[in-house]
C-alpha positions as CSV (number, residue, x, y, z in Angstrom):
1,M,0.0,0.0,-0.1
2,N,1.4,3.4,-0.9
3,K,1.0,6.9,0.6
4,L,-2.4,7.8,-1.3
5,G,-3.7,4.5,-0.4
6,I,-3.0,5.1,3.0
7,A,-4.2,8.9,3.0
8,S,-7.9,7.3,1.4
9,I,-8.1,5.0,4.8
10,S,-6.9,7.4,6.9
11,V,-9.5,10.2,5.4
12,A,-12.0,7.5,5.7
13,L,-11.2,7.2,9.7
14,F,-10.9,10.7,10.3
15,N,-14.9,11.2,8.8
16,I,-15.9,8.5,11.3
17,V,-14.3,10.0,13.8
18,L,-15.7,13.3,12.9
19,F,-19.3,12.0,12.6
20,L,-18.8,10.6,16.3
21,L,-17.6,14.3,17.2
22,L,-20.4,16.5,15.5
23,R,-23.5,14.4,16.4
24,G,-26.7,15.6,18.6
25,P,-29.5,17.7,18.5
26,G,-27.4,21.0,18.2
27,A,-25.3,20.2,15.1
28,N,-25.7,22.2,12.1
29,I,-26.4,19.9,9.5
30,G,-25.1,21.8,6.7
31,L,-21.7,22.2,7.7
32,V,-21.7,18.2,8.6
33,V,-22.7,17.5,5.4
34,G,-20.6,19.7,3.7
35,M,-17.5,18.3,5.2
36,F,-18.8,14.7,5.0
37,G,-19.1,15.3,1.5
38,A,-15.9,17.3,0.9
39,L,-13.8,14.9,2.6
40,S,-15.4,11.3,1.1
41,V,-14.6,12.4,-2.7
42,L,-11.1,13.6,-1.5
43,G,-10.5,10.0,-0.1
44,L,-12.1,9.0,-3.2
45,V,-9.3,10.7,-5.2
46,F,-6.7,9.5,-3.3
47,A,-7.9,5.9,-3.6
48,V,-8.5,6.2,-7.2
49,L,-4.9,8.2,-7.7
50,S,-3.2,5.0,-5.1
51,Q,-3.3,3.1,-8.4
52,K,-3.1,-0.6,-6.3
53,W,-6.1,-2.7,-6.2
54,P,-6.4,-3.2,-2.0
55,S,-6.2,0.4,-1.6
56,V,-8.4,1.5,-4.6
57,V,-10.9,-1.3,-3.0
58,S,-11.1,-0.1,0.4
59,G,-10.8,3.3,-0.2
60,A,-13.4,3.1,-2.3
61,V,-15.9,1.1,0.1
62,L,-14.6,3.8,2.8
63,N,-15.2,6.9,1.3
64,G,-18.3,6.0,-0.5
65,G,-19.8,4.8,2.5
66,G,-19.3,8.2,4.2
67,L,-20.6,10.0,0.5
68,I,-23.5,8.0,0.9
69,L,-24.2,9.2,4.7
70,A,-23.3,12.5,3.5
71,L,-26.4,12.1,1.0
72,L,-28.9,10.9,3.5
73,L,-28.1,13.5,6.4
74,F,-28.6,16.1,3.2
75,L,-32.1,14.5,2.5
76,T,-33.3,14.5,6.1
77,E,-32.0,18.2,6.4
78,G,-34.9,19.1,4.7
79,A,-37.3,16.8,6.8
80,I,-36.0,18.1,9.7
81,S,-36.3,22.0,8.6
């Protein structure tokens, strides 16, 4: 695994830590969705640029899950307001 593969997985882990820190009833959903989306796309870019199949697959799965979570939070933001 090269540096970009490690960066992709670490971005996904950072995304998980941010989810645990920024949750709750007083959370700014727009900020959380923006951060999840940006970090997930950055992680996907790192995964594709790593060009090693284990890094691409693991980075795409982990960061794709973060991107799906950001999409679900974006959809629920309209229902909450």
